[in-house]
C-alpha positions as CSV (number, residue, x, y, z in Angstrom):
1,M,-16.6,-24.6,4.8
2,N,-16.5,-22.5,7.9
3,T,-13.1,-22.0,9.6
4,T,-12.8,-20.1,12.9
5,V,-10.0,-19.3,15.2
6,V,-10.7,-18.1,18.8
7,F,-8.3,-15.6,20.3
8,S,-8.4,-15.4,24.1
9,A,-8.2,-11.9,25.6
10,E,-4.6,-12.5,26.5
11,E,-3.7,-13.6,23.0
12,W,-5.3,-10.8,21.0
13,Q,-4.1,-8.2,23.5
14,S,-0.6,-9.4,23.0
15,L,-1.0,-9.4,19.2
16,A,-2.6,-6.0,19.2
17,H,0.3,-4.6,21.3
18,D,2.9,-6.1,19.0
19,H,1.2,-4.7,15.9
20,K,0.9,-1.3,17.4
21,Q,4.6,-1.3,18.2
22,R,5.5,-2.6,14.8
23,I,3.6,0.2,13.0
24,G,4.6,2.8,15.6
25,A,8.3,2.3,14.7
26,Y,7.4,3.9,11.3
27,T,4.6,6.4,12.2
28,D,5.7,7.8,15.6
29,P,8.7,9.7,14.3
30,L,6.5,11.2,11.5
31,L,4.0,12.3,14.0
32,Q,6.7,14.0,16.0
33,L,7.8,15.9,12.9
34,H,4.2,16.9,12.2
35,K,4.0,18.4,15.8
36,Q,6.9,20.6,14.8
37,G,5.1,21.7,11.7
38,V,7.4,19.7,9.4
39,R,6.2,17.6,6.5
40,H,8.3,14.7,5.3
41,P,8.8,14.7,1.5
42,V,9.1,10.9,1.3
43,Y,7.0,9.2,3.9
44,D,4.0,11.6,4.2
45,F,2.8,10.3,0.9
46,L,1.8,7.1,2.5
47,F,-0.7,8.9,4.7
48,S,-1.9,11.5,2.2
49,Y,-2.2,9.5,-1.0
50,Y,-3.5,6.4,0.8
51,Y,-6.4,7.0,3.1
52,L,-5.6,5.1,6.3
53,S,-4.4,7.3,9.2
54,A,-1.6,6.2,11.4
55,G,-4.1,5.5,14.2
56,A,-6.2,3.3,11.9
57,L,-3.1,1.5,10.7
58,K,-2.2,0.7,14.3
59,R,-5.5,-1.0,15.1
60,W,-5.3,-4.7,15.2
61,H,-7.8,-7.0,13.4
62,P,-7.8,-10.8,13.3
63,G,-9.3,-11.0,9.8
64,A,-12.1,-13.2,8.5
65,G,-12.8,-16.2,10.7
66,G,-11.1,-14.8,13.8
67,I,-13.1,-14.4,17.0
68,I,-11.7,-12.2,19.7
69,A,-12.9,-12.9,23.3
70,N,-14.2,-10.2,25.6
71,P,-11.9,-9.8,28.5
72,S,-14.8,-9.9,31.0
73,A,-18.6,-9.7,31.1
74,D,-18.5,-6.0,31.7
75,R,-15.5,-5.2,29.5
76,P,-16.0,-5.9,25.8
77,A,-13.2,-6.0,23.3
78,P,-12.5,-2.6,21.6
79,H,-13.9,-4.0,18.4
80,A,-17.4,-4.1,20.0
81,G,-19.9,-2.2,17.8
82,T,-17.4,-1.2,15.2
83,K,-18.2,-1.5,11.5
84,F,-18.4,-5.0,10.1
85,Y,-18.1,-6.6,13.5
86,R,-20.9,-8.7,15.1
87,A,-21.2,-10.2,18.6
88,V,-20.6,-13.8,19.3
89,S,-22.4,-15.4,22.2
90,P,-20.6,-17.4,24.9
91,D,-22.3,-20.6,23.9
92,A,-21.6,-20.2,20.2
93,V,-18.1,-21.6,20.4
94,A,-15.7,-23.0,23.0
95,G,-13.3,-20.5,24.6
96,L,-15.6,-17.6,24.9
97,P,-16.8,-17.4,28.6
98,H,-17.8,-13.8,28.1
99,G,-18.6,-13.8,24.5
100,G,-16.7,-12.0,21.8
101,W,-16.6,-10.4,18.4
102,T,-15.9,-11.4,14.9
103,V,-16.0,-9.9,11.4
104,D,-19.4,-10.2,9.8
105,V,-18.1,-11.6,6.5
106,T,-21.5,-12.0,5.0
107,E,-22.3,-8.3,5.5
108,F,-18.8,-7.3,4.4
109,G,-19.2,-9.4,1.3
110,R,-22.6,-8.0,0.5
111,Q,-21.5,-4.3,0.9
112,R,-18.2,-4.7,-0.7
113,A,-19.0,-7.2,-3.5
114,K,-18.0,-5.0,-6.4
115,M,-14.7,-4.0,-4.7
116,L,-13.9,-7.6,-3.9
117,A,-14.5,-8.7,-7.5
118,F,-12.4,-5.9,-8.9
119,V,-9.5,-6.3,-6.5
120,E,-9.3,-10.1,-7.1
121,R,-9.5,-9.6,-10.8
122,L,-6.8,-6.9,-10.8
123,L,-4.4,-8.8,-8.5
124,S,-4.8,-12.1,-10.4
125,A,-4.2,-10.4,-13.7
126,T,-1.1,-8.6,-12.4
127,A,0.3,-11.7,-10.8
128,S,0.0,-13.7,-14.0
129,R,2.2,-11.3,-16.0
130,D,6.0,-11.2,-16.4
131,A,7.6,-8.2,-14.8
132,K,8.7,-5.4,-17.1
133,L,11.9,-3.7,-15.7
134,S,12.6,-1.0,-18.2
135,C,10.7,2.1,-16.9
136,F,13.6,3.2,-14.6
137,G,11.2,5.4,-12.5
138,L,10.8,8.0,-15.2
139,H,7.2,8.7,-14.1
140,E,8.5,11.0,-11.4
141,W,10.6,12.9,-14.0
142,A,7.6,13.2,-16.4
143,M,5.6,14.8,-13.5
144,A,8.3,17.4,-13.1
145,Y,8.7,18.1,-16.9
146,R,8.5,21.7,-17.9
147,S,8.6,22.7,-14.2
148,E,9.4,26.3,-15.1
149,V,5.9,26.4,-16.5
150,H,3.9,24.0,-14.3
151,G,5.9,24.0,-11.0
152,I,6.7,20.8,-9.2
153,R,4.7,18.5,-6.9
154,H,7.4,18.5,-4.1
155,A,8.0,22.2,-3.8
156,S,9.9,21.9,-0.5
157,V,12.8,20.1,-2.2
158,P,14.9,21.2,-5.2
159,L,15.4,19.4,-8.5
160,R,18.7,17.6,-8.4
161,L,19.6,18.6,-12.1
162,G,17.6,21.7,-12.2
163,A,14.6,22.4,-14.5
164,Q,16.5,22.1,-17.8
165,G,18.5,19.1,-16.7
166,T,15.2,17.3,-15.7
167,D,13.7,18.1,-19.0
168,D,16.7,16.8,-20.8
169,V,16.4,13.4,-19.1
170,V,12.7,13.1,-20.0
171,E,13.4,14.0,-23.6
172,S,16.3,11.6,-24.0
173,H,14.5,8.5,-22.7
174,K,11.7,6.3,-23.8
175,I,9.0,6.6,-21.2
176,S,6.7,3.5,-20.8
177,C,4.7,3.9,-17.6
178,S,1.8,1.4,-17.3
179,H,0.3,2.8,-14.1
180,F,-2.6,5.2,-14.6
181,D,-2.4,6.8,-11.2
182,A,1.2,7.9,-12.0
183,F,0.5,8.8,-15.6
184,R,-2.4,11.1,-14.7
185,F,0.0,13.4,-12.8
186,Y,2.3,13.9,-15.8
187,A,3.0,17.4,-17.0
188,P,0.6,17.9,-20.0
189,E,3.5,17.9,-22.5
190,A,4.9,14.7,-21.2
191,R,1.8,12.6,-21.6
192,Q,2.2,12.3,-25.4
193,M,5.8,11.0,-24.8
194,N,4.6,8.0,-22.8
195,H,4.7,4.8,-24.9
196,L,1.5,3.6,-23.3
197,Q,-1.7,5.6,-22.6
198,P,-3.2,4.0,-19.5
199,T,-6.7,4.9,-18.3
200,R,-8.7,4.0,-15.3
201,D,-10.6,1.5,-17.4
202,T,-7.4,-0.3,-18.6
203,M,-5.9,-0.9,-15.1
204,V,-6.6,-4.7,-15.2
205,E,-5.1,-4.8,-18.7
206,F,-2.0,-2.8,-18.0
207,E,-0.8,-3.4,-14.5
208,Q,2.3,-5.5,-14.2
209,P,4.4,-6.7,-11.2
210,G,7.5,-4.7,-12.1
211,C,5.7,-1.4,-11.5
212,L,6.7,0.2,-8.2
213,H,3.4,1.9,-7.8
214,A,1.4,-1.2,-8.6
215,N,3.3,-2.9,-5.9
216,M,3.0,0.0,-3.5
217,D,-0.8,-0.1,-4.1
218,L,-1.0,-3.5,-2.5
219,Y,-1.2,-1.5,0.7
220,K,-4.2,0.3,-0.7
221,W,-6.0,-2.9,-1.7
222,A,-5.2,-4.4,1.7
223,S,-6.6,-1.4,3.5
224,K,-9.8,-1.7,1.5
225,L,-10.1,-5.3,2.6
226,L,-10.1,-4.3,6.3
227,P,-11.3,-5.7,8.7
228,A,-11.7,-8.9,6.7
229,I,-7.9,-9.5,6.4
230,S,-5.5,-9.8,9.2
231,S,-3.4,-6.8,10.4
232,S,-0.3,-8.8,9.9
233,L,-1.0,-9.0,6.2
234,L,-1.8,-5.3,6.1
235,A,1.5,-4.5,7.9
236,D,3.5,-6.5,5.5
237,C,1.9,-4.6,2.6
238,F,2.6,-1.3,4.4
239,E,6.2,-2.1,4.9
240,L,6.6,-3.0,1.3
241,A,5.0,0.3,0.3
242,W,7.3,2.1,2.7
243,D,10.4,0.5,1.2
244,I,9.2,1.1,-2.4
245,R,8.5,4.8,-1.6
246,V,12.1,5.3,-0.6
247,V,13.5,3.9,-3.9
248,D,10.8,5.7,-5.8
249,M,12.0,9.0,-4.4
250,Q,15.7,8.2,-4.6
251,A,15.2,7.6,-8.3
252,S,13.2,10.8,-8.7
253,P,14.5,14.1,-10.0
254,Y,14.4,15.6,-6.5
255,D,17.5,16.3,-4.3
256,L,16.8,14.7,-1.0
257,A,20.3,14.8,0.4
258,D,19.2,17.1,3.3
259,W,16.8,14.3,4.3
260,G,19.5,11.6,4.3
261,F,18.6,9.9,1.0
262,E,21.3,9.2,-1.6
263,P,20.0,9.6,-5.2
264,I,19.7,6.7,-7.6
265,R,20.9,8.4,-10.7
266,I,18.7,6.7,-13.3
267,E,20.1,9.0,-16.0
268,T,23.3,6.9,-15.8
269,P,23.9,3.2,-16.6
270,E,25.0,2.6,-13.1
271,G,21.8,4.2,-11.7
272,K,19.6,2.2,-14.0
273,A,21.3,-1.0,-12.8
274,T,20.7,0.0,-9.2
275,Y,17.1,0.7,-9.9
276,V,16.5,-2.6,-11.7
277,Q,18.1,-4.5,-8.8
278,A,15.8,-2.9,-6.3
279,Q,12.9,-3.5,-8.7
280,R,13.6,-7.2,-8.9
281,G,13.4,-7.5,-5.1
282,F,10.1,-5.7,-5.0
283,V,8.7,-8.0,-7.7
284,E,9.5,-11.0,-5.5
285,R,8.0,-9.5,-2.4
286,S,4.9,-8.1,-4.1
287,Q,4.1,-11.4,-5.9
288,A,4.1,-13.2,-2.6
289,L,1.8,-10.6,-1.1
290,R,-0.5,-10.7,-4.1
291,G,-0.9,-14.4,-3.5
292,R,-1.7,-13.8,0.1
293,L,-4.3,-11.1,-0.7
294,I,-6.0,-13.3,-3.3
295,A,-6.0,-16.2,-0.8
296,S,-7.6,-13.9,1.8
297,I,-10.4,-13.0,-0.5
298,E,-11.0,-16.7,-1.2
299,Q,-10.9,-17.4,2.5
300,L,-13.5,-14.7,3.1
301,R,-15.8,-16.4,0.7
302,A,-15.2,-19.8,2.4
303,V,-15.9,-18.4,5.9
304,A,-19.1,-16.8,4.6
305,A,-20.3,-20.0,2.9
């Protein structure tokens, strides 16, 4: 099966403009802070831990099966000659008087075969599991454990309960983080306290849809699927990651009041309830996006067939 959609120059330029505006609402204020030499303790993570720059995130892509028309014979679309795009001649399909460009899904699939297989396996396994909602965001606290010895990851903001208060919270709770890329940043003394011992090799086995970081990572997997997925799907994953990052840091041991963030006091019953309520909403959003990402991988194969 080979499904294609042709975007006229007017159509894709409008979509590209809207996408740039959508992403710019998040990234432009951050860039202004950076020009002033200020780093944001919450949002900068999305551009340091994840590899897409703000500029790359703003670029619009139609996804597998989309063909974008050249505006004129002497003015190609900006996708011309970029990685994983191939030219489409004017006589190949209707609606391309000056030719156009499309994602070379065959080449993308060939070069990214291992990644595609892994991402599909990981997302499918995660989507099949029930959400576990009993971690209460304690991974951030475990990272800050024994801070008087090891320091803290976010040195620009103080610990809300101080070093000893943070240690007390860690020591008085059961820690059950299933996400390796959080667990690996634990303070050494906190690792043995974790009920699970996740590794890179057990990601497919351990990931579950209640994990904030597993859900935030949908943005990572979406970015790895570019340009074979649409920018609208990428943006949806980014916005989920943005919202999760806020809750992740509100529930952390850090005092972010000066940045306008109220704490979610997970050391209290009320704070735990607030965290779980937010977690449930992220489960619903993330499961829908997992389904769309899996469907996009399946569509990529269909277009390539």
